[in-house]
N, C-alpha and C positions, 0 to 999 in steps of 0.2 A: 607432558600434561601440564596445564596451568595451575598455579598455586591458588589464585583467587578464583575459587571454583563454585559454580552455581549447581545446586542439587535439585533436580526436577522432582516435584511432588506429584501425586496422582492427578491433582487438578491441573497441573502444568501439562502433563501428558494429554489430558482431555482437551485442553485449550489448543495445543499444537495439532491434535487430530482434527479438531473443528476447522482450524485454519487451512489445513491440507485438503480436507474433504469438501468444505463449504466455501471458504473464502477465496483461495487461489483459483478454483475453476471458473469464477465469474469472468475471467479473461478469455475463456473459451468461446465467448461470443465475438471475439475481435475480428475474425475472418468475415462473419456475417455483417458486423458493423462496417467494415471496410467496403463491403459490397453495397450496403444501404446508402452510402454517400457517393457511390459512383466511381471509386478508385480501383475497384476489383470487378471488372466486367467480362473477364475471360479466364480460362484455366491458366493461361500464361501469366497474367497479372496476379492471380491467386498464388501460384507457385513462387513468383518473385517476392510477393508479400511475405509468405511463410519463410522463404530463404533469408530475407533481410531482417525479419522478426527474430529468427533464431540467431543470425549473425550478430545483431545488436546485443542479444542476451549473452552470447558467448564473449563478446567484447567487454561487457560489464563484468563477467566472471574473471576474465584475464586481468582487467584493470584492478579488480578487487584483490587479486592475488598479489600484484606488485605494489599497489598503493591502497591498502585496506582502509586506513583512516580517512584519507581524502575521499575515496569512493563511498564510504559509509556516511560521511558528512553530507555529501551530495545527495545520497539516497534519502537521508532524513529530511533535508530541505525540500526535495522533490515530493516526498510523501506528505509533507505539510500542505503543500499546494494541491496535490492530487486528492487527498482526503477532504481538505477544506472546501475546495471548489466542487468536488464531487457531491457534496451534501448541500450545495447551494445552486439555485436556479441561475443559469447563464445570463449575464448582462454585459453589455459593452460599456462598463463604467469602472471608475477607479474604486468605488466602494465595493464592487464585486470582488476585486482582488484583495482588498482589505478584509472583507468578510471571510474570504477563503483562507487567508493567512492566519487570521485569529482562530478560526474554527479548527484548522489543521494543527495549530500550535497547542491548543487546548488538549488535543489528542496525543500528539507525539511528545510534547514537552511536559504535559500534565502527568502522564504516566511515568515519565523519566524522573521528574523532580519529587513526586510523591513516594517513589520507591527507589531512591537513588542508589542505595547499597546493593540491592538485588539487581537492578537494571545495569549498574556498572559491571557486575560480574558477567552478565549476559553480553554486554558490549565488549568486554575483554576477550571473550571467546570469539566473537564475530570478527574482531580486527586482529586478534592474536597478538595483543600488545597494549601499550599505554593508551589511556582514553582521555587524558587531560585536555587535549585540543577539542575533542568531541564535547566535553562538558563546557568549555569556554564558549563554543558556538551555541550550545543549548541555552546558557545563561544570557548571552547577547540577544539571541532571537526571542527569548521569553520577554526580555525587557522591551524589545521592539513591538511585540504583540500587545503589551500593556499600554505602550504609548499610542498604538493604533486604536485600542479600546477607547481611550480618552478622546481620540480624534473623532470616532463615531459618536460619542456622547455629545460633542459640540456641533457636529455636522449632520448627523442622521439619527435622531433620537429613536425613531421607530425601529430602525435596524439594530441599534444598540440594545434596546429592550429585548428584541427577539433573540439576538445573539447571547445576551447576558443570561436569559432563562435557559437556553440550550446548553451554555457552557457550565452553568451551575449543576444541571442534572448529570452531565458527563463527568464533571470533576468529583461529584459525590460517588459515582460509580468507580472512578479510577482510585479514589482515596481508600475506599473500603475493601476493594478486591485486589488480589495479587496481580502484578503487572501483566503476566501472560494471559491470565483469565480475562481481565478487563479489556485488553487489546483484542482478544479473540471475539469477545461479545460485540465490541464495536465493529471490527473488521467483517465478521460473518453476518451480523444481524442488522447493522445500520448501513455501513458503506456498501456491502454487496447488495443489500436490499434496494438501496437508493439507485445503484447502478442499473440493476435489472429493471427497476420501475421506469427509469428514463429510457433505456435502450430497447426493451422488448416491444413496446407499441410501434416503434418505427420499423423494427424488423418484420413485423406482421404486415406492413404495407407492401413488402417485396416478396417475402417467403411464406410458404405454408407452415403451419405449426409443426408438422412432422419433419419438415426440412430443417427448421431451426433446432428442434430437439436432437435430430441425428447428428447435425454439425456440432452441437454442444457436447453431446456424449462422446463423439469421436475425439475431439481435441482435449476433453477432460481426461479421457482414458490415456491419451498420449502423455499428458502432463503427469498423471499419477504413475505411469510406468517408468518414466524418466526419473521421477523422484525416488521410487523404490529401488531402481538400479543403482542410483548414486548413493542411496542409504547403505545398501549392501557393500558397495565398494569402499565407502568412507568408514564403515563400522569396523573394518579390519585394522584401522590405524588410530581411531579415536574412541572415546567413551560414547555411550548412547546419548548423554546430555550434549556433548560437543557436536556429535553427528546430527542430531535432530535440530538443534538451534541453527547450525550452519546451513543445513539443507533448506529449512523453512524460510529463514530470513535472507540469506544470500540468494537463494533461489527466487524469493519474492522480489528482491531488488532487481535481479536479472530480467524478470518478467514485467516489472513495473515501468521501466524506462520506455520500452516500445509501446506498452499498453497506455501509458500516460500520453505519449506523443499522439497516438491515434485518437484517443477519447477526448482529451482536453484541448488539443490543438486543431483537430480536424473535424471530429464528429459533433461535439457540442456547439462550437461556434457556427457550424453550418446549419444545424437543426435548431439552434438557440433554445436549448433546454437545460 
């Protein structure tokens, strides 16, 4: 057991439950998303998609086991772009990437820096060791995001003002609420909402509502079942705090990489949303 230990409060349990029940399942649309852009047009391609989706997730878990700090840093940076770009309308411009990086940095690094002591205890559990390199990356990326903010001020005042207003509202939320609570609010009610809002109308062009719902429920139940099985297995060796944090966030990382590749590199560029 780790000495630098984070103790979950009731609001932390509620936050993790929300992430598990509301946030993580938004990836259950991915098979339907793949079908909507024409890469899954048969049972064979769907089975191959699911196989490689699971394979990539397992690869992430294996990589996390052997190289936890490196994998976690990669996950943080990917999350910055995934969250930031996911809350921004797709455009084939450099400012789109800048907007995405700044928006994502406000979320990931804002929560981390406002609650550094508590967040560091969580990071220690997730990587099972020293977090100094993680914080070096956070400081460096935060500095880069500030530089990019000034770049927008000089090159795109309209985008700067829009991003500034949004960032202030999020930073106020992150400052006053505990880290897990503020992240769950963002992840469940902003990021997930924006994802569904962008994806769902395009799915309706191909599928009936009942088909979409059945697919969503099916893959959501699979995700929940796997999570519960892993929880029972891990709970034999770790505390409830260690078990919940590792399952939620390492599991989230394993699902984020294939989800991000599908949504950010295939779906959104093709649909331009």
